[in-house]
N, C-alpha and C positions, 0 to 999 in steps of 0.2 A: 666713462672714454668715449670720445666720440671718435668716428673716424671721417679720415679727408680721402679724399678722390686725386690720385698722383698719377701721372703716367712716366711708363717705364717699362721696359724689356722683361723685367723679372727673370733674366737669365741666371745662369747659376754665378756670375760676377758681381749684379746686381746684389743679388741673396747676402753673398759672404761681407760683402762691402757692407751692407747696409747693418749685418751681424756683429762687424767690428766696431759698430759706433759704439754697442753698448758695453765693450770692453777694455774700459780702464780706458787708459791715453792713447788706445789705440783709432781712438775716435777723430783723429788729426788724419788716418789715412784715409779715408773716405771723403773726408772735406779738401783735401788736395788732389786726390785721383780720378772722382767721379762727381766732378762740378755740371756736368750736363744732362744728372740722372734725379729729378725732381724725388723720385722713392728715396735714393740714398741721399739726396743732401736735406728732406726730412728728417729721417733718422740720425744722422748725423749732427746736425745741429743737437737734437734731444739730448744724444749721447752727451754731446759739448760738456752741457749745463747739466748734465749728471755729475759729470768726472770734477767741472769745476766746482760745484757742489762736495763733493766728496773732499777735493786738496783746500776748500777753505773749513770746511770740519773739525780737518788738523791743526787750526788756530785755536779751535774751544781747548784744546786738552792744556796749554797753558792759564787758564782760567780756572783756577784754585777751586775747590769742590765741585761745585754744579759743570768744569768743563769735559770732565770722563762721561756724564749723565748726556749732555749735548753731543759729544763725539759718539757716542752709541746710539745715539736717537737718528741721528741724522744718516750713520753708518748704515744701518738697517733701511732705511729711504731708501737709498742708493743701492741698496742690493734687492730693493722690491721694484723699484723703477725699472733697473736693469733686466732684471727679468720676465717683466712686462714688456719691456721694449722689443728683447730676444724672442718674445712670443705672439710679437707682434709681425715682426719680419717673417718668423717661420711661418704663421700663419697669411704671408701674402697682403698685410691690411697695415694701414698707418694709422695707429692710433694715437690720438692726440691726447699723452700724461698730462692729468693736472699740474698745475702750475708750472710745470716743464716746458711743455707746450708756450702758455704766457710768455715764458722768460725769452723761449727758443724764437720765437715769432719775432721779436724785436730788435734781433742780429740783424 
C-alpha cells in the first residue's frame, strides 16, 4: 500500500466523515456532505468501490455450486479492505488500497 498526500484540516468532522466512508451504505454521506475536502473524498471513493463490490457479490449467490464460495471470498475481502480503510483514517493517512484505488481513480 502506498500513501497519498492530501490537503485537509483533519478536524473531528473530517475524521468522522472519512470513517463513514468504510461503513457500508454510509459511504454516500461523505460523498455528498464533504465535497471540498480531498482527504474525505479520497476515502469516500474507496469506500464506495468497496461497498459496490459487496453488493455485486450478492449476485454470485445465484450461481449454483461456486456462488457461495465466490460470495464468501469477496465478503472477506470487503471486510478486510474496510478494516484497512478505517485504520487508515484512524492514523490520519490516505493509504491507497490495492485494486480499490485503481478503480476509484477512474470515477
